[in-house]
C-alpha positions in Angstrom: 81.0 106.1 91.6 82.7 106.3 88.3 86.0 105.1 89.7 84.2 102.1 91.4 82.7 101.2 88.0 86.0 101.5 86.3 87.6 99.3 89.0 84.9 96.6 88.5 85.3 96.6 84.7 89.1 96.4 85.1 88.9 93.5 87.5 86.5 91.7 85.2 89.0 92.2 82.3 92.2 91.3 84.2 91.3 88.5 86.6 90.8 85.2 84.9 90.8 81.5 85.8 93.5 79.6 84.0 92.4 77.4 81.0 94.4 75.1 78.8 96.6 73.8 81.7 99.1 71.2 80.4 100.0 68.1 82.5 102.8 67.6 83.4 103.5 71.3 83.7 105.9 72.8 81.2 109.0 74.7 82.3 108.3 77.9 84.4 109.5 80.2 81.7 107.4 78.4 79.0 104.3 78.9 81.2 105.1 82.5 81.9 105.7 83.4 78.3 102.5 81.7 77.1 100.4 83.5 79.7 98.2 86.5 78.8 99.9 89.7 80.2 97.5 92.6 80.7 98.8 96.2 80.5 99.7 97.4 83.9 97.2 100.2 83.7 94.5 97.5 83.7 95.9 95.9 86.8 96.2 99.3 88.5 92.6 100.2 87.6 91.5 96.8 89.1 93.2 97.9 92.3 91.2 101.2 92.3 94.2 103.3 91.3 94.0 106.2 88.9 96.8 107.2 86.4 98.2 109.9 88.8 98.7 107.2 91.4 101.4 105.2 89.6 104.4 105.6 87.2 104.5 103.1 84.4 107.8 101.4 83.7 107.1 100.0 80.2 103.8 98.2 79.5 103.7 95.7 82.3 105.3 97.3 85.4 104.5 100.4 87.5 105.9 102.1 90.5 103.4 103.1 93.3 104.2 105.9 95.8 103.5 105.3 99.5 101.5 108.5 99.4 98.6 106.6 97.9 97.9 105.1 101.3 96.2 108.4 102.4 93.9 108.2 99.4 93.0 104.5 99.9 92.5 104.8 103.7 88.7 105.1 103.6 88.5 101.5 102.3 89.5 100.0 105.7 92.3 97.5 106.2 92.4 93.9 104.9 93.5 90.8 106.6 97.3 90.4 107.0 98.6 86.9 106.2 102.3 85.8 106.3 103.6 82.8 104.4 106.6 81.0 105.9 108.0 77.5 105.8 109.9 74.6 107.4 113.6 74.4 107.1 114.0 73.6 103.4 116.1 71.4 101.3 118.6 73.1 98.9 115.9 72.7 96.2 113.4 74.9 98.0 109.9 73.8 99.0 107.8 76.1 97.0 107.1 78.9 99.5 107.1 81.6 96.9 105.0 79.4 94.6 102.5 78.9 97.5 102.3 82.6 98.2 101.5 83.3 94.6 99.1 80.3 94.3 97.2 81.4 97.4 96.9 85.0 96.0 95.6 83.5 92.7 93.1 81.4 94.6 91.8 84.3 96.7 91.5 86.6 93.7 90.5 84.5 90.7 88.7 81.6 92.4 87.2 82.8 95.7 86.3 86.4 94.6 88.3 88.1 97.3 90.3 91.3 96.9 93.9 90.2 97.3 97.4 91.5 96.8 100.6 89.4 97.2 103.6 91.3 98.6 106.9 89.6 97.8 110.6 90.4 97.6 112.6 91.2 94.4 114.9 88.3 93.5 118.6 88.7 93.7 120.4 87.8 90.5 123.0 86.0 92.6 120.8 82.9 93.2 119.1 83.4 89.7 122.4 82.6 88.0 123.7 80.5 90.9 121.8 77.6 92.3 118.3 78.5 93.6 116.9 80.1 90.5 114.5 83.0 90.4 111.8 83.9 92.9 108.7 84.6 90.8 106.9 81.4 91.9 106.7 78.4 89.6 104.5 76.3 87.4 101.0 77.8 87.1 101.5 80.0 90.1 103.8 82.8 88.9 104.4 86.5 88.7 104.7 87.8 85.1 106.6 88.9 83.2 108.9 86.5 85.0 112.0 87.5 82.9 111.6 91.1 84.1 110.8 90.0 87.6 114.1 88.0 87.8 116.3 90.3 85.8 116.7 93.9 86.9 113.0 94.6 87.3 112.9 98.4 87.8 116.5 98.8 89.0 116.0 98.9 92.7 118.8 96.5 93.5 121.1 98.4 91.2 120.2 101.6 93.0 121.0 100.0 96.3 124.4 98.7 95.0 125.4 102.1 93.7 124.3 103.9 96.9 126.1 101.3 99.1 129.3 101.5 97.1 129.3 105.3 97.0 129.3 105.3 100.7 132.1 102.7 100.8 134.1 104.9 98.4 133.4 108.0 100.6 134.7 106.2 103.7 138.0 105.2 102.2 138.5 108.5 100.5 137.9 110.4 103.8 140.4 108.2 105.6 142.9 108.8 102.9 142.4 112.6 102.8 142.5 113.0 106.5 145.8 110.9 106.6 147.4 113.1 103.9 146.2 116.6 104.9 146.5 118.9 107.9 143.4 120.4 109.6 143.4 123.7 107.9 143.8 122.3 104.4 141.1 119.7 105.1 138.7 122.4 106.3 139.4 124.6 103.4 138.6 121.9 100.9 135.4 120.9 102.7 134.2 124.5 102.9 135.9 126.3 99.9 135.5 130.0 99.2 133.1 130.9 96.5 133.7 133.6 93.8 132.9 136.3 96.3 135.4 134.9 98.8 132.7 133.6 101.1 132.5 130.1 102.7 129.2 128.3 103.2 128.3 125.0 104.8 126.4 122.6 102.6 123.0 121.9 104.0 123.9 118.3 105.0 126.9 119.6 107.0 124.6 121.1 109.7 123.8 117.5 110.9 127.4 117.0 111.9 127.6 120.5 113.4 124.5 119.7 115.5 126.1 116.4 116.6 129.2 118.3 117.7 127.1 120.9 119.5 128.2 123.7 117.2 125.5 126.2 116.5 127.4 128.6 114.3 126.2 128.9 110.7 129.2 130.7 109.1 132.3 128.5 108.6 134.6 131.5 109.2 133.2 131.9 112.7 134.4 128.5 113.9 137.5 128.4 116.2 140.5 126.4 115.1 139.4 123.6 117.5 135.9 123.6 116.1 137.2 123.5 112.6 139.4 120.5 113.5 136.5 118.7 115.2 134.2 119.3 112.2 136.7 118.4 109.4 138.4 115.4 111.0 136.2 112.4 111.5 139.2 110.4 112.8 137.8 107.1 111.6 139.4 104.0 113.1 140.4 102.4 109.8 140.9 99.0 111.5 137.3 98.9 112.5 135.5 100.1 109.4 132.4 97.9 109.1 130.9 99.2 105.9 131.6 96.8 103.0 131.1 97.0 99.3 128.4 94.9 97.5 127.7 93.2 94.2 124.5 91.4 93.2 126.2 88.1 92.2 127.5 85.0 93.9 131.3 85.5 94.1 133.1 83.7 96.9 136.5 85.3 96.0 135.3 88.8 97.1 134.7 87.6 100.7 138.1 89.0 101.8 140.0 91.5 99.7 142.7 94.2 100.1 142.0 97.7 98.9 144.3 100.6 98.2 147.2 98.7 96.6 147.8 101.1 93.8 150.7 103.5 94.3 148.4 106.4 94.0 146.9 105.5 97.4 150.3 105.9 99.0 150.4 102.7 101.0 147.0 103.2 102.6 145.8 99.6 102.3 143.3 97.7 104.4 141.5 94.4 104.4 137.8 94.4 103.7 135.3 92.4 101.7 132.1 92.3 99.6 128.6 91.3 100.6 125.9 90.4 98.2 123.8 93.5 97.5 120.6 92.1 99.2 122.6 91.9 102.4 123.5 95.6 102.3 122.1 97.7 105.2 120.6 100.0 102.5 118.4 97.1 101.4 117.4 96.6 105.0 116.6 100.3 105.3 114.4 100.0 102.2 112.6 97.1 103.7 112.0 98.7 107.1 111.3 102.3 106.1 107.8 103.9 106.0 108.3 107.2 104.0 110.9 109.3 102.2 111.6 111.3 105.3 112.0 108.1 107.4 114.3 106.7 104.8 116.5 109.9 104.9 116.7 109.6 108.7 117.6 105.9 108.5 120.2 106.4 105.8 121.8 109.2 107.7 122.0 107.0 110.9 123.9 104.2 109.2 127.2 103.6 111.0 130.3 103.0 108.9 132.9 102.8 111.7 133.8 104.1 115.1 136.2 107.0 115.5 139.4 106.6 117.5 137.4 107.4 120.7 134.7 104.8 119.9 132.0 107.3 118.8 130.0 106.0 115.9 130.7 107.7 112.5 127.6 107.9 110.4 126.6 108.7 106.8 125.4 112.1 108.2 129.0 112.7 109.4 130.3 112.1 105.9 127.8 114.5 104.5 126.5 111.9 102.0 123.0 111.3 103.1 121.3 113.6 100.6 123.2 111.8 97.7 122.0 108.4 99.0 118.4 109.6 99.2 118.7 110.9 95.6 119.9 107.5 94.4 117.2 105.7 96.4 114.3 108.0 95.7 112.6 105.8 93.0 113.5 102.6 94.8 111.3 103.7 97.6 108.2 102.9 95.5 107.0 99.3 95.3 106.6 97.8 91.8 103.2 96.6 90.7 103.1 93.4 88.7 100.5 90.6 88.1 100.2 86.8 88.4 99.3 84.5 85.5 95.7 84.7 86.7 95.7 88.5 86.8 95.9 89.1 90.5 98.0 92.1 91.6 101.5 91.7 93.1 103.6 94.3 94.9 107.4 93.5 94.6 109.6 95.5 96.9 113.0 95.0 98.7 114.8 91.7 98.6 116.8 91.0 101.8 117.8 87.3 102.3 116.4 85.8 105.5 119.6 83.9 106.4 121.9 86.9 106.3 119.4 89.9 106.5 115.9 90.7 107.5 114.3 88.3 105.0 111.0 90.1 104.3 109.5 92.4 101.7 109.0 96.0 102.6 106.7 97.6 105.2 105.7 100.2 102.6 104.4 97.5 100.2 102.3 96.0 103.0 101.0 99.4 104.1 99.9 100.2 100.5 98.3 96.7 100.0 96.2 96.6 103.2 94.0 99.6 102.3 94.2 98.7 98.6 92.4 95.4 99.3 90.1 97.1 101.8 88.1 95.6 104.7 87.6 91.9 104.1 90.4 91.7 101.5 93.7 89.8 102.0 97.3 90.8 101.8 99.6 87.8 101.4 103.2 88.6 102.4 106.1 86.1 102.4 108.8 85.6 105.0 112.0 84.1 103.6 113.3 80.5 104.3 112.2 78.6 107.4 109.9 80.2 110.0 112.8 80.0 112.5 114.5 83.0 110.7 112.0 84.5 108.2 108.9 84.5 110.3 110.8 85.3 113.5 112.2 88.4 111.8 108.8 89.2 110.4 107.5 89.4 113.9 110.4 90.9 115.9 111.7 93.3 113.2 109.0 94.1 110.7 105.9 94.0 112.9 107.8 95.7 115.7 108.6 98.6 113.4 105.3 98.8 111.5 102.9 98.1 114.3 101.0 95.8 112.0 99.5 92.5 113.3 99.1 89.3 111.2 95.8 87.5 111.4 97.2 84.2 110.2 100.4 82.4 109.2 100.7 79.7 106.5 103.5 77.2 107.1 104.6 75.5 103.8 105.9 72.0 104.0 106.7 69.1 101.6 107.0 65.4 102.0 110.5 65.6 100.5 111.8 68.0 103.1 110.2 66.1 106.0 111.9 62.9 104.8 115.2 64.8 104.8 114.5 65.9 108.4 113.6 62.3 109.3 117.0 61.0 108.4 116.8 60.7 104.6 119.9 60.8 102.4 121.4 64.2 101.5 119.6 66.3 98.9 121.9 68.1 96.5 120.9 70.5 93.8 121.8 69.2 90.3 121.8 65.5 91.4 119.0 63.0 91.1 116.9 62.4 94.2 117.5 59.2 96.1 114.7 56.6 95.9 113.8 57.4 99.5 112.2 60.6 98.2 110.4 59.2 95.1 108.9 56.1 96.8 106.5 56.0 99.7 108.3 56.0 103.1 105.9 56.9 105.9 108.5 56.1 108.5 110.8 58.9 107.3 108.0 61.4 107.1 106.9 60.4 110.6 110.5 60.9 111.9 110.7 64.3 110.2 107.4 65.9 111.1 109.1 67.1 114.3 110.6 69.9 112.2 107.1 71.1 111.1 105.7 70.7 114.6 108.3 73.0 116.1 107.6 75.6 113.4 103.9 75.4 114.2 104.5 75.7 117.9 107.0 78.6 117.5 104.5 80.5 115.4 101.8 80.0 117.9 104.1 81.5 120.6 103.6 84.8 118.7 99.8 84.4 119.0 99.4 83.8 115.3 97.0 81.0 114.1 98.6 78.5 111.7 97.4 76.9 108.6 99.7 74.2 107.2 100.0 74.0 103.4 101.3 70.7 102.0 102.9 71.5 98.7 102.2 68.3 96.8 104.7 66.6 94.6 103.8 63.9 92.1 105.6 61.2 94.0 103.8 61.8 97.3 101.3 59.3 98.6 98.1 59.8 100.6 99.6 57.9 103.6 102.5 60.4 103.7 100.0 63.3 103.5 97.9 61.8 106.3 100.9 61.6 108.5 101.6 65.3 108.1 97.9 66.2 108.7 97.7 64.2 111.9 100.9 65.8 113.3 99.9 69.3 112.2 96.5 69.2 113.9 98.0 67.6 117.0 100.5 70.5 117.2 97.7 73.0 117.3 97.3 74.1 113.6 93.9 75.5 112.6 94.0 73.4 109.5 96.3 71.4 107.2 95.5 71.6 103.5 96.9 69.7 100.5 97.8 72.1 97.6 98.4 71.6 93.9 98.9 75.2 92.8 102.1 74.4 90.9 100.2 72.2 88.5 96.7 73.7 88.8 97.2 77.4 89.5 94.9 79.1 91.9 92.4 76.3 91.7 94.9 74.1 93.4 95.1 76.4 96.4 91.4 77.2 96.7 91.0 75.0 99.7 94.0 76.6 101.3 92.4 80.0 100.6 89.2 78.9 102.4 91.2 77.7 105.4 93.1 81.0 105.6 90.0 83.1 105.2 88.3 81.1 108.0 91.4 81.5 110.3 91.4 85.2 109.7 87.7 85.6 110.3 88.1 83.9 113.6 90.9 86.3 114.5 89.6 89.7 113.3 91.6 91.8 115.7 94.8 89.7 116.0 94.4 90.3 119.7 96.7 87.6 120.8 99.7 88.7 118.7 102.9 89.4 120.7 106.6 89.9 120.2 109.1 87.5 121.5 111.1 90.0 123.7 111.0 93.6 124.8 113.4 96.1 123.3 114.8 96.9 126.8 116.5 93.6 127.1 120.3 93.7 126.7 121.9 92.5 123.5 123.1 89.2 125.0 119.7 88.5 126.6 117.9 89.1 123.3 120.2 86.8 121.4 119.8 84.1 124.1 116.0 84.4 124.0 115.9 83.7 120.3 118.4 80.9 120.5 116.6 79.1 123.4 113.0 79.9 122.7 113.0 79.5 118.9 116.0 77.3 118.1 116.0 75.3 121.4 119.7 75.8 122.0 120.9 74.9 125.5 123.5 77.6 125.6 125.1 80.4 123.5 128.8 81.2 123.2 130.3 84.4 122.0 133.7 84.9 120.3 136.0 87.5 121.7 135.2 89.7 118.7 131.5 89.4 119.3 131.9 90.3 123.0 134.0 93.4 122.0 131.3 94.5 119.5 128.6 93.9 122.1 130.4 96.1 124.6 131.0 98.8 121.9 127.4 98.8 120.6 126.1 99.0 124.2 128.4 102.0 124.9 127.3 103.6 121.7 123.7 103.4 122.7 122.5 100.7 120.4 121.6 98.0 123.0 117.9 98.7 122.6 117.8 97.6 119.0 116.2 94.2 118.1 118.1 91.3 116.8 118.5 90.0 113.2 120.2 86.6 113.4 122.4 85.5 110.4 122.4 81.7 110.3 121.9 78.8 108.1 118.4 78.2 106.8 118.8 74.4 106.7 118.5 73.7 110.4 117.2 75.2 113.6 120.8 75.1 114.7 124.1 76.6 113.4 124.9 73.2 111.7 123.2 72.7 108.4 123.5 69.0 108.8 121.7 68.9 112.1 118.2 68.1 110.8 114.8 67.5 112.4 114.2 69.4 115.6 117.5 69.4 117.4 117.8 70.7 121.0 120.4 70.9 123.7 123.1 72.3 121.4 125.4 75.3 121.9 124.9 78.2 119.4 128.2 80.0 118.6 128.1 83.7 117.8 131.2 84.6 115.8 130.6 88.3 115.2 128.2 91.1 115.7 127.3 93.9 113.2 125.3 97.1 113.8 122.7 98.2 111.3 121.7 101.4 113.1 119.9 102.8 110.1 117.8 99.7 109.5 117.2 99.5 113.2 118.7 96.2 114.3 121.9 94.3 115.3 123.1 91.3 113.3 124.8 88.4 115.2 126.6 86.1 112.8 126.2 82.5 113.9 129.5 80.8 113.5 131.6 81.5 110.4 128.8 82.7 108.2 129.5 84.1 104.7 127.5 87.1 103.6 128.1 86.6 99.9 127.4 83.1 98.4 129.6 81.3 96.0 128.8 79.6 92.7 128.4 75.8 92.5 130.2 73.6 90.1 127.3 73.8 87.7 125.6 77.1 88.1 122.1 77.9 86.7 123.7 80.2 84.1 124.4 77.2 81.9 120.7 77.1 81.1 120.1 80.8 80.6 120.3 82.4 77.2 118.4 84.5 74.6 116.7 83.2 71.5 118.4 85.3 68.8 115.3 85.2 66.5 112.5 86.0 69.0 114.8 87.8 71.5 113.1 85.9 74.3 115.0 84.9 77.4 115.3 81.2 77.9 116.2 78.9 80.8 115.1 81.0 83.8 113.3 79.1 86.5 
């Protein structure tokens, strides 16, 4: 009873409707820095958490363990809502802002228990072109500087763990190439002061894989010692790459080992952006510390010379990776400008990775809001990649079923899909986007319609959110509403949350609540394909059912990888497509709702730990580059107040 009273008092103290809204809205960072930020202990108490349930990181952030789910289970489970979008312009269409605005509407204006679950922003786009991912205007997560810069260090932990594994791979190849079997074994299992050898605990995983049951290193035969010590990695097929959390095109292809100390053992490799690391995907897909340990250990770094997958367990590095990732396993609790709680966890891009926040965050949030509450989670970029992966990767793994999907659209993006002039970040919009043009909108709604129809294929009811811009007109909005309802959407709602906060998404909140209440059991939810389908068939199903491709072609390299992964026993894994976010197709310039095209698969990667295969559509870079005028030109620190300036 006492805890319930404390929770009620904390909610009354923390959740507030915005006042003093300025029009036009100031910059995102000015709004964020002017907002009232409550101590995180108040936000946690409003969620029904006690001090032993979370670990504060300063005054305004806290880490929450997945173990709290057991404690919260008696509350029942809330409704599960996923926010996705149409294929965006390079400027973004406000999907994160809509997610936060909807959460603010639910919590501060409609009196619902609500938690938003979103991804941690990568600092690559923050300093590059897209900006941060804390929402915008009067629908933001705060403190937004901490949200966009470092947060609690999860992405750094992923980068260090990823690069430790990369270093271990190259070092092992080097040592095996420069040592004989007996010397290699002696160094892996050195004698202690008593002259006794012992296996490290993690080594028993490799021994088990080899079918060796002996526990004393000295009992191994010469053949067993050789099999244990020599991984025999095929250096020409090492797939594990280094990562950095910045946009740096010049790291896409590099040569390592050029120093004379490496004795000529060079090879070509490259960097990915950290959020594309498989370890990030593991974090997003895992359900517990033990599950994370198993997934990290199963990550494949290369085949050996016989084609057998070499894993992190084989390298004996799994325990160290878990130690680096232990704290990153816990979602970070933050708040919106209207005091509603937000769980930030994992940050995979949707175009090159799984594109959704973590399963753990959703599993914590659902009992946290309890029966009748709402968890608003976001799927990255357009619904063709973000929501498709939410269904076929995230929900397949978690077993959770969404009650409703929100598809975010804008007049601007639909005009682009209707044949409007190119939209380029940093350049003024063409007059076609700032003046009424119903014909362009009408020509472009086919993009929205396909996203609605695709989402309904999964058995998920759809509510369309029109993110209103000041230059929109009622006639343009009416065109979108008519097309949305004709396509089968439950509702289509005009939203002004950027300029009005949660009040501007209150009608959206009512529509979402109604859709969820009509679908209490999510009984019609279904996956797109069964796991038993072959790799090729699963790729073709996504390409033809979701993208509307006529055919799929595979490069020689992709076919070789397909055969290898099938032989290695990975054909059952689901598919995580890596493709452009700007079109249903592989061609970013092919707008609207194209069909009849041929989708090229240039390569195939295996993320065995995360639990999926990654086809690369065409020549697709996995680390972005910087534009001519990056966002970092605007970012600085006020040397008097020490406040960060220029973030968006």
